[in-house]
Jmol script that loads the backbone (N, CA, C; Angstrom):
load data "model"
ATOM      1  N   MET A   1       1.099  -1.298  -0.403  1.00  0.00           N
ATOM      2  CA  MET A   1      -0.331  -0.219  -0.011  1.00  0.00           C
ATOM      3  C   MET A   1       0.985   1.088   0.054  1.00  0.00           C
ATOM      4  N   GLU A   2       0.539   2.314  -0.913  1.00  0.00           N
ATOM      5  CA  GLU A   2       1.534   3.096  -0.941  1.00  0.00           C
ATOM      6  C   GLU A   2       1.637   3.714   0.205  1.00  0.00           C
ATOM      7  N   ASN A   3       0.339   4.443   0.998  1.00  0.00           N
ATOM      8  CA  ASN A   3       0.209   5.065   2.027  1.00  0.00           C
ATOM      9  C   ASN A   3       0.706   4.696   3.321  1.00  0.00           C
ATOM     10  N   GLU A   4       1.220   3.497   3.401  1.00  0.00           N
ATOM     11  CA  GLU A   4       1.067   3.121   4.371  1.00  0.00           C
ATOM     12  C   GLU A   4       2.910   3.065   5.161  1.00  0.00           C
ATOM     13  N   ILE A   5       2.648   3.766   6.528  1.00  0.00           N
ATOM     14  CA  ILE A   5       3.820   4.324   7.111  1.00  0.00           C
ATOM     15  C   ILE A   5       3.902   3.651   8.500  1.00  0.00           C
ATOM     16  N   SER A   6       5.118   2.561   8.658  1.00  0.00           N
ATOM     17  CA  SER A   6       5.519   2.372  10.048  1.00  0.00           C
ATOM     18  C   SER A   6       6.525   3.090  10.474  1.00  0.00           C
ATOM     19  N   ILE A   7       6.323   3.249  12.157  1.00  0.00           N
ATOM     20  CA  ILE A   7       7.093   4.041  13.067  1.00  0.00           C
ATOM     21  C   ILE A   7       7.497   3.294  13.914  1.00  0.00           C
ATOM     22  N   VAL A   8       9.043   3.248  13.826  1.00  0.00           N
ATOM     23  CA  VAL A   8       9.639   2.490  14.421  1.00  0.00           C
ATOM     24  C   VAL A   8      10.644   3.133  15.483  1.00  0.00           C
ATOM     25  N   ASP A   9      11.228   2.729  17.046  1.00  0.00           N
ATOM     26  CA  ASP A   9      11.879   2.944  18.009  1.00  0.00           C
ATOM     27  C   ASP A   9      13.139   2.570  17.332  1.00  0.00           C
ATOM     28  N   ALA A  10      14.427   2.795  17.115  1.00  0.00           N
ATOM     29  CA  ALA A  10      15.773   2.499  16.530  1.00  0.00           C
ATOM     30  C   ALA A  10      16.942   2.928  17.795  1.00  0.00           C
ATOM     31  N   PRO A  11      16.744   2.060  18.450  1.00  0.00           N
ATOM     32  CA  PRO A  11      17.586   2.832  19.815  1.00  0.00           C
ATOM     33  C   PRO A  11      18.761   2.613  19.782  1.00  0.00           C
ATOM     34  N   ASP A  12      19.325   1.527  18.792  1.00  0.00           N
ATOM     35  CA  ASP A  12      20.760   1.808  18.533  1.00  0.00           C
ATOM     36  C   ASP A  12      21.133   2.804  17.838  1.00  0.00           C
ATOM     37  N   GLN A  13      20.404   3.660  17.451  1.00  0.00           N
ATOM     38  CA  GLN A  13      20.940   4.999  16.456  1.00  0.00           C
ATOM     39  C   GLN A  13      20.479   6.121  17.317  1.00  0.00           C
ATOM     40  N   SER A  14      19.350   5.909  17.838  1.00  0.00           N
ATOM     41  CA  SER A  14      18.746   6.718  19.343  1.00  0.00           C
ATOM     42  C   SER A  14      17.954   8.018  18.199  1.00  0.00           C
ATOM     43  N   ARG A  15      17.199   7.166  17.544  1.00  0.00           N
ATOM     44  CA  ARG A  15      15.869   7.608  17.016  1.00  0.00           C
ATOM     45  C   ARG A  15      14.745   6.765  16.629  1.00  0.00           C
ATOM     46  N   TYR A  16      13.856   7.433  16.077  1.00  0.00           N
ATOM     47  CA  TYR A  16      12.324   6.801  15.563  1.00  0.00           C
ATOM     48  C   TYR A  16      12.339   7.181  14.481  1.00  0.00           C
ATOM     49  N   GLU A  17      12.103   6.343  13.451  1.00  0.00           N
ATOM     50  CA  GLU A  17      12.393   6.099  11.999  1.00  0.00           C
ATOM     51  C   GLU A  17      10.768   5.764  11.466  1.00  0.00           C
ATOM     52  N   ALA A  18      10.431   6.495  10.275  1.00  0.00           N
ATOM     53  CA  ALA A  18       9.246   6.354   9.843  1.00  0.00           C
ATOM     54  C   ALA A  18       9.291   5.782   8.354  1.00  0.00           C
ATOM     55  N   ARG A  19       9.494   4.360   8.308  1.00  0.00           N
ATOM     56  CA  ARG A  19       9.297   4.010   7.080  1.00  0.00           C
ATOM     57  C   ARG A  19       8.332   3.767   5.898  1.00  0.00           C
ATOM     58  N   ASP A  20       7.957   3.588   4.436  1.00  0.00           N
ATOM     59  CA  ASP A  20       6.902   3.486   3.800  1.00  0.00           C
ATOM     60  C   ASP A  20       6.815   1.748   4.029  1.00  0.00           C
ATOM     61  N   ALA A  21       6.173   0.957   3.125  1.00  0.00           N
ATOM     62  CA  ALA A  21       5.564  -0.508   3.019  1.00  0.00           C
ATOM     63  C   ALA A  21       7.124  -1.130   2.252  1.00  0.00           C
ATOM     64  N   ASP A  22       7.724  -0.240   1.624  1.00  0.00           N
ATOM     65  CA  ASP A  22       8.966  -1.307   1.308  1.00  0.00           C
ATOM     66  C   ASP A  22      10.280  -1.194   1.880  1.00  0.00           C
ATOM     67  N   GLY A  23       9.831  -0.307   2.676  1.00  0.00           N
ATOM     68  CA  GLY A  23      11.003   0.080   3.722  1.00  0.00           C
ATOM     69  C   GLY A  23      12.088   0.916   4.067  1.00  0.00           C
ATOM     70  N   ASN A  24      11.379   2.293   2.267  1.00  0.00           N
ATOM     71  CA  ASN A  24      12.319   3.231   2.936  1.00  0.00           C
ATOM     72  C   ASN A  24      12.138   3.900   3.643  1.00  0.00           C
ATOM     73  N   LEU A  25      13.490   4.628   4.108  1.00  0.00           N
ATOM     74  CA  LEU A  25      13.327   6.028   5.190  1.00  0.00           C
ATOM     75  C   LEU A  25      12.746   7.318   4.796  1.00  0.00           C
ATOM     76  N   MET A  26      11.457   7.322   5.435  1.00  0.00           N
ATOM     77  CA  MET A  26      11.046   8.665   4.757  1.00  0.00           C
ATOM     78  C   MET A  26      11.210   9.407   5.950  1.00  0.00           C
ATOM     79  N   GLY A  27      11.507   9.561   7.178  1.00  0.00           N
ATOM     80  CA  GLY A  27      12.108  10.848   7.846  1.00  0.00           C
ATOM     81  C   GLY A  27      12.395  10.043   9.571  1.00  0.00           C
ATOM     82  N   PHE A  28      12.943  10.797  10.206  1.00  0.00           N
ATOM     83  CA  PHE A  28      13.382  10.391  11.636  1.00  0.00           C
ATOM     84  C   PHE A  28      13.009  11.575  12.229  1.00  0.00           C
ATOM     85  N   VAL A  29      13.349  10.730  13.629  1.00  0.00           N
ATOM     86  CA  VAL A  29      13.498  12.002  14.989  1.00  0.00           C
ATOM     87  C   VAL A  29      14.507  11.422  15.738  1.00  0.00           C
ATOM     88  N   ASP A  30      15.638  12.536  16.222  1.00  0.00           N
ATOM     89  CA  ASP A  30      16.865  12.134  17.166  1.00  0.00           C
ATOM     90  C   ASP A  30      16.228  12.390  18.515  1.00  0.00           C
ATOM     91  N   TYR A  31      16.870  11.088  19.361  1.00  0.00           N
ATOM     92  CA  TYR A  31      16.429  12.016  20.618  1.00  0.00           C
ATOM     93  C   TYR A  31      17.814  11.247  21.640  1.00  0.00           C
ATOM     94  N   LYS A  32      17.370  11.671  22.801  1.00  0.00           N
ATOM     95  CA  LYS A  32      18.537  11.531  23.848  1.00  0.00           C
ATOM     96  C   LYS A  32      17.829  11.135  25.139  1.00  0.00           C
ATOM     97  N   LEU A  33      18.265  10.071  25.375  1.00  0.00           N
ATOM     98  CA  LEU A  33      17.469   9.150  26.403  1.00  0.00           C
ATOM     99  C   LEU A  33      18.493   9.828  28.386  1.00  0.00           C
ATOM    100  N   GLY A  34      18.102  10.097  29.203  1.00  0.00           N
ATOM    101  CA  GLY A  34      18.773  10.830  29.761  1.00  0.00           C
ATOM    102  C   GLY A  34      17.829  10.701  31.444  1.00  0.00           C
ATOM    103  N   GLY A  35      17.700   9.660  32.323  1.00  0.00           N
ATOM    104  CA  GLY A  35      17.125   9.754  33.732  1.00  0.00           C
ATOM    105  C   GLY A  35      15.873   9.138  32.806  1.00  0.00           C
ATOM    106  N   PRO A  36      14.576  10.507  33.830  1.00  0.00           N
ATOM    107  CA  PRO A  36      13.417   9.929  33.680  1.00  0.00           C
ATOM    108  C   PRO A  36      12.895  10.595  32.257  1.00  0.00           C
ATOM    109  N   ALA A  37      14.139  10.883  31.449  1.00  0.00           N
ATOM    110  CA  ALA A  37      13.292  12.040  30.578  1.00  0.00           C
ATOM    111  C   ALA A  37      14.009  11.655  28.918  1.00  0.00           C
ATOM    112  N   ILE A  38      13.381  12.055  27.969  1.00  0.00           N
ATOM    113  CA  ILE A  38      13.478  12.059  26.710  1.00  0.00           C
ATOM    114  C   ILE A  38      13.459  13.418  25.984  1.00  0.00           C
ATOM    115  N   ALA A  39      14.899  13.533  25.438  1.00  0.00           N
ATOM    116  CA  ALA A  39      14.613  14.863  24.825  1.00  0.00           C
ATOM    117  C   ALA A  39      14.431  14.576  23.371  1.00  0.00           C
ATOM    118  N   PHE A  40      13.788  15.367  22.711  1.00  0.00           N
ATOM    119  CA  PHE A  40      13.789  15.295  20.763  1.00  0.00           C
ATOM    120  C   PHE A  40      14.346  16.279  20.270  1.00  0.00           C
ATOM    121  N   LEU A  41      15.387  16.350  19.721  1.00  0.00           N
ATOM    122  CA  LEU A  41      16.319  16.940  19.035  1.00  0.00           C
ATOM    123  C   LEU A  41      16.100  17.487  17.897  1.00  0.00           C
ATOM    124  N   HIS A  42      16.100  16.330  16.854  1.00  0.00           N
ATOM    125  CA  HIS A  42      15.687  16.605  15.606  1.00  0.00           C
ATOM    126  C   HIS A  42      15.015  15.929  14.426  1.00  0.00           C
ATOM    127  N   ALA A  43      14.200  16.401  14.296  1.00  0.00           N
ATOM    128  CA  ALA A  43      12.981  15.828  13.312  1.00  0.00           C
ATOM    129  C   ALA A  43      13.586  16.389  11.961  1.00  0.00           C
ATOM    130  N   GLU A  44      13.300  15.393  11.208  1.00  0.00           N
ATOM    131  CA  GLU A  44      13.473  15.224   9.469  1.00  0.00           C
ATOM    132  C   GLU A  44      12.464  14.712   8.972  1.00  0.00           C
ATOM    133  N   THR A  45      11.721  15.066   8.035  1.00  0.00           N
ATOM    134  CA  THR A  45      11.641  14.526   6.613  1.00  0.00           C
ATOM    135  C   THR A  45      12.091  14.270   5.403  1.00  0.00           C
ATOM    136  N   LEU A  46      12.303  12.987   4.966  1.00  0.00           N
ATOM    137  CA  LEU A  46      13.233  12.937   3.745  1.00  0.00           C
ATOM    138  C   LEU A  46      12.022  13.995   2.792  1.00  0.00           C
ATOM    139  N   PRO A  47      12.920  15.220   1.537  1.00  0.00           N
ATOM    140  CA  PRO A  47      11.938  15.853   0.768  1.00  0.00           C
ATOM    141  C   PRO A  47      11.118  15.242   0.154  1.00  0.00           C
ATOM    142  N   GLU A  48      11.261  13.872  -0.633  1.00  0.00           N
ATOM    143  CA  GLU A  48       9.966  13.370  -1.264  1.00  0.00           C
ATOM    144  C   GLU A  48       8.962  13.272  -0.675  1.00  0.00           C
ATOM    145  N   TYR A  49       8.965  13.257   0.960  1.00  0.00           N
ATOM    146  CA  TYR A  49       8.031  12.401   1.749  1.00  0.00           C
ATOM    147  C   TYR A  49       7.097  13.741   2.221  1.00  0.00           C
ATOM    148  N   ARG A  50       7.557  15.140   2.048  1.00  0.00           N
ATOM    149  CA  ARG A  50       7.271  15.978   2.974  1.00  0.00           C
ATOM    150  C   ARG A  50       5.633  16.422   2.452  1.00  0.00           C
ATOM    151  N   GLY A  51       4.790  16.946   3.643  1.00  0.00           N
ATOM    152  CA  GLY A  51       3.106  17.138   2.952  1.00  0.00           C
ATOM    153  C   GLY A  51       2.442  16.020   3.331  1.00  0.00           C
ATOM    154  N   ARG A  52       2.687  15.012   3.864  1.00  0.00           N
ATOM    155  CA  ARG A  52       2.063  13.494   3.877  1.00  0.00           C
ATOM    156  C   ARG A  52       1.861  13.139   5.039  1.00  0.00           C
ATOM    157  N   GLY A  53       2.464  14.135   6.323  1.00  0.00           N
ATOM    158  CA  GLY A  53       2.051  14.053   8.020  1.00  0.00           C
ATOM    159  C   GLY A  53       2.926  12.824   8.619  1.00  0.00           C
ATOM    160  N   VAL A  54       4.102  12.545   8.086  1.00  0.00           N
ATOM    161  CA  VAL A  54       5.215  11.634   7.853  1.00  0.00           C
ATOM    162  C   VAL A  54       5.540  12.119   9.765  1.00  0.00           C
ATOM    163  N   ALA A  55       6.117  13.756   9.952  1.00  0.00           N
ATOM    164  CA  ALA A  55       6.600  13.725  10.899  1.00  0.00           C
ATOM    165  C   ALA A  55       5.905  13.643  12.134  1.00  0.00           C
ATOM    166  N   GLY A  56       4.208  14.242  12.020  1.00  0.00           N
ATOM    167  CA  GLY A  56       3.175  13.861  12.490  1.00  0.00           C
ATOM    168  C   GLY A  56       3.027  12.381  13.411  1.00  0.00           C
ATOM    169  N   GLN A  57       3.139  11.664  12.387  1.00  0.00           N
ATOM    170  CA  GLN A  57       3.076  10.557  12.833  1.00  0.00           C
ATOM    171  C   GLN A  57       4.439  10.221  13.815  1.00  0.00           C
ATOM    172  N   ILE A  58       5.503  10.562  13.495  1.00  0.00           N
ATOM    173  CA  ILE A  58       6.762  10.284  13.968  1.00  0.00           C
ATOM    174  C   ILE A  58       6.610  10.538  15.260  1.00  0.00           C
ATOM    175  N   ALA A  59       5.974  11.731  15.633  1.00  0.00           N
ATOM    176  CA  ALA A  59       5.851  12.499  17.057  1.00  0.00           C
ATOM    177  C   ALA A  59       4.814  12.089  17.544  1.00  0.00           C
ATOM    178  N   ALA A  60       3.815  11.254  17.268  1.00  0.00           N
ATOM    179  CA  ALA A  60       2.977  10.802  18.042  1.00  0.00           C
ATOM    180  C   ALA A  60       2.956   9.502  18.889  1.00  0.00           C
ATOM    181  N   LYS A  61       4.125   8.981  17.849  1.00  0.00           N
ATOM    182  CA  LYS A  61       4.285   7.777  18.311  1.00  0.00           C
ATOM    183  C   LYS A  61       5.372   7.607  19.558  1.00  0.00           C
ATOM    184  N   SER A  62       6.310   8.226  19.232  1.00  0.00           N
ATOM    185  CA  SER A  62       7.481   8.702  20.093  1.00  0.00           C
ATOM    186  C   SER A  62       6.661   8.965  21.207  1.00  0.00           C
ATOM    187  N   LEU A  63       5.916  10.465  21.368  1.00  0.00           N
ATOM    188  CA  LEU A  63       4.827  10.889  22.582  1.00  0.00           C
ATOM    189  C   LEU A  63       4.031   9.864  23.533  1.00  0.00           C
ATOM    190  N   ASP A  64       3.786   8.598  22.239  1.00  0.00           N
ATOM    191  CA  ASP A  64       3.138   7.574  23.168  1.00  0.00           C
ATOM    192  C   ASP A  64       3.671   6.848  23.856  1.00  0.00           C
ATOM    193  N   ASP A  65       4.880   6.381  23.070  1.00  0.00           N
ATOM    194  CA  ASP A  65       5.234   5.681  23.764  1.00  0.00           C
ATOM    195  C   ASP A  65       6.957   6.151  25.248  1.00  0.00           C
ATOM    196  N   ALA A  66       6.819   7.294  24.457  1.00  0.00           N
ATOM    197  CA  ALA A  66       7.716   8.203  25.981  1.00  0.00           C
ATOM    198  C   ALA A  66       6.475   8.228  27.217  1.00  0.00           C
ATOM    199  N   ARG A  67       5.248   8.189  27.215  1.00  0.00           N
ATOM    200  CA  ARG A  67       3.966   8.265  28.209  1.00  0.00           C
ATOM    201  C   ARG A  67       4.214   6.753  28.566  1.00  0.00           C
ATOM    202  N   GLU A  68       3.701   5.837  27.618  1.00  0.00           N
ATOM    203  CA  GLU A  68       4.093   4.029  28.037  1.00  0.00           C
ATOM    204  C   GLU A  68       5.039   3.989  29.236  1.00  0.00           C
ATOM    205  N   ALA A  69       6.356   4.336  28.902  1.00  0.00           N
ATOM    206  CA  ALA A  69       7.645   4.012  29.495  1.00  0.00           C
ATOM    207  C   ALA A  69       8.063   5.020  30.682  1.00  0.00           C
ATOM    208  N   GLY A  70       6.857   5.701  30.986  1.00  0.00           N
ATOM    209  CA  GLY A  70       6.964   6.664  32.104  1.00  0.00           C
ATOM    210  C   GLY A  70       8.095   8.062  32.597  1.00  0.00           C
ATOM    211  N   LEU A  71       8.477   8.282  31.000  1.00  0.00           N
ATOM    212  CA  LEU A  71       9.238   9.250  30.509  1.00  0.00           C
ATOM    213  C   LEU A  71       8.421  10.860  30.525  1.00  0.00           C
ATOM    214  N   ARG A  72       9.618  11.908  31.090  1.00  0.00           N
ATOM    215  CA  ARG A  72       9.209  12.941  30.723  1.00  0.00           C
ATOM    216  C   ARG A  72       9.683  13.418  29.523  1.00  0.00           C
ATOM    217  N   VAL A  73       9.348  14.558  28.722  1.00  0.00           N
ATOM    218  CA  VAL A  73       9.817  15.176  27.226  1.00  0.00           C
ATOM    219  C   VAL A  73      10.318  16.017  27.399  1.00  0.00           C
ATOM    220  N   LYS A  74      11.547  16.226  26.861  1.00  0.00           N
ATOM    221  CA  LYS A  74      12.416  17.758  26.832  1.00  0.00           C
ATOM    222  C   LYS A  74      12.115  17.899  25.350  1.00  0.00           C
ATOM    223  N   PRO A  75      11.732  18.890  24.286  1.00  0.00           N
ATOM    224  CA  PRO A  75      10.947  19.168  23.324  1.00  0.00           C
ATOM    225  C   PRO A  75      12.301  20.167  22.890  1.00  0.00           C
ATOM    226  N   ALA A  76      13.372  19.402  22.306  1.00  0.00           N
ATOM    227  CA  ALA A  76      14.468  20.583  21.867  1.00  0.00           C
ATOM    228  C   ALA A  76      14.116  20.812  20.881  1.00  0.00           C
ATOM    229  N   CYS A  77      13.537  19.986  20.022  1.00  0.00           N
ATOM    230  CA  CYS A  77      13.567  20.537  18.401  1.00  0.00           C
ATOM    231  C   CYS A  77      12.166  21.440  18.367  1.00  0.00           C
ATOM    232  N   PRO A  78      12.269  22.473  16.860  1.00  0.00           N
ATOM    233  CA  PRO A  78      11.792  23.548  17.196  1.00  0.00           C
ATOM    234  C   PRO A  78       9.863  22.526  16.390  1.00  0.00           C
ATOM    235  N   PHE A  79      10.346  21.235  15.696  1.00  0.00           N
ATOM    236  CA  PHE A  79       8.777  20.635  15.395  1.00  0.00           C
ATOM    237  C   PHE A  79       8.281  20.107  16.618  1.00  0.00           C
ATOM    238  N   TYR A  80       8.988  19.694  17.323  1.00  0.00           N
ATOM    239  CA  TYR A  80       8.133  18.995  18.664  1.00  0.00           C
ATOM    240  C   TYR A  80       7.845  20.371  19.485  1.00  0.00           C
ATOM    241  N   LYS A  81       8.106  21.284  19.707  1.00  0.00           N
ATOM    242  CA  LYS A  81       7.696  22.386  20.298  1.00  0.00           C
ATOM    243  C   LYS A  81       6.443  22.676  19.895  1.00  0.00           C
ATOM    244  N   ASP A  82       6.184  22.771  18.499  1.00  0.00           N
ATOM    245  CA  ASP A  82       4.851  23.363  18.202  1.00  0.00           C
ATOM    246  C   ASP A  82       4.126  21.967  17.586  1.00  0.00           C
ATOM    247  N   TYR A  83       4.410  20.814  17.656  1.00  0.00           N
ATOM    248  CA  TYR A  83       3.560  19.933  18.114  1.00  0.00           C
ATOM    249  C   TYR A  83       2.967  19.992  19.218  1.00  0.00           C
ATOM    250  N   LEU A  84       3.878  19.961  20.069  1.00  0.00           N
ATOM    251  CA  LEU A  84       3.282  19.991  21.287  1.00  0.00           C
ATOM    252  C   LEU A  84       2.185  21.480  21.787  1.00  0.00           C
ATOM    253  N   ALA A  85       2.459  22.072  21.633  1.00  0.00           N
ATOM    254  CA  ALA A  85       1.808  23.279  21.510  1.00  0.00           C
ATOM    255  C   ALA A  85       0.725  23.203  20.491  1.00  0.00           C
ATOM    256  N   SER A  86       0.204  22.268  19.903  1.00  0.00           N
ATOM    257  CA  SER A  86      -0.943  22.230  19.025  1.00  0.00           C
ATOM    258  C   SER A  86      -1.703  20.993  19.471  1.00  0.00           C
ATOM    259  N   HIS A  87      -0.907  19.849  20.154  1.00  0.00           N
ATOM    260  CA  HIS A  87      -1.644  18.541  20.368  1.00  0.00           C
ATOM    261  C   HIS A  87      -1.853  19.052  22.131  1.00  0.00           C
ATOM    262  N   PRO A  88      -2.411  19.201  22.792  1.00  0.00           N
ATOM    263  CA  PRO A  88      -2.773  19.777  24.761  1.00  0.00           C
ATOM    264  C   PRO A  88      -2.381  17.936  25.013  1.00  0.00           C
ATOM    265  N   GLU A  89      -3.222  16.912  24.244  1.00  0.00           N
ATOM    266  CA  GLU A  89      -3.442  15.738  25.067  1.00  0.00           C
ATOM    267  C   GLU A  89      -1.843  15.369  25.474  1.00  0.00           C
ATOM    268  N   TYR A  90      -0.938  15.779  25.466  1.00  0.00           N
ATOM    269  CA  TYR A  90       0.716  15.303  25.744  1.00  0.00           C
ATOM    270  C   TYR A  90       1.245  16.611  26.802  1.00  0.00           C
ATOM    271  N   ALA A  91       0.527  17.455  27.074  1.00  0.00           N
ATOM    272  CA  ALA A  91       1.270  18.398  28.008  1.00  0.00           C
ATOM    273  C   ALA A  91       1.681  17.631  29.075  1.00  0.00           C
ATOM    274  N   ASP A  92       1.091  16.913  29.323  1.00  0.00           N
ATOM    275  CA  ASP A  92       1.508  16.763  30.963  1.00  0.00           C
ATOM    276  C   ASP A  92       2.591  15.432  30.871  1.00  0.00           C
ATOM    277  N   LEU A  93       3.242  15.359  29.399  1.00  0.00           N
ATOM    278  CA  LEU A  93       4.262  15.019  29.517  1.00  0.00           C
ATOM    279  C   LEU A  93       5.755  15.623  29.360  1.00  0.00           C
ATOM    280  N   VAL A  94       5.667  17.052  29.434  1.00  0.00           N
ATOM    281  CA  VAL A  94       6.392  17.698  29.019  1.00  0.00           C
ATOM    282  C   VAL A  94       7.078  18.461  30.384  1.00  0.00           C
ATOM    283  N   ASP A  95       8.285  18.258  30.381  1.00  0.00           N
ATOM    284  CA  ASP A  95       9.301  18.822  31.559  1.00  0.00           C
ATOM    285  C   ASP A  95       9.189  20.148  31.873  1.00  0.00           C
ATOM    286  N   ALA A  96       9.042  20.262  32.268  1.00  0.00           N
ATOM    287  CA  ALA A  96       8.999  22.263  32.481  1.00  0.00           C
ATOM    288  C   ALA A  96      10.245  22.682  32.497  1.00  0.00           C
ATOM    289  N   ARG A  97      11.121  21.705  33.327  1.00  0.00           N
ATOM    290  CA  ARG A  97      12.582  22.380  33.998  1.00  0.00           C
ATOM    291  C   ARG A  97      13.534  22.964  32.275  1.00  0.00           C
TER     292      ARG A  97
END
end "model"
wireframe off; spacefill off
backbone 0.3
color backbone group
């Protein structure tokens, strides 16, 4: 299916990746784990996949995983700051420090 997107955590690379049905990398977000928190450092969607909601799907999956793991979130990336501002359902995860 052309629109199928798989979001997976690639802990060996400290990033979440989005891949299409053929396994092609569509986008990613780099993160850093530290204690009880995860900092999202840099989100990028490859040019040929922009405008398809890839970054938003990565953000939702990574934030859902952070909630499940009991982690606080440090949005160091401008995309994550904007995403969190427009998705109040994740406000409880944000580390205010």
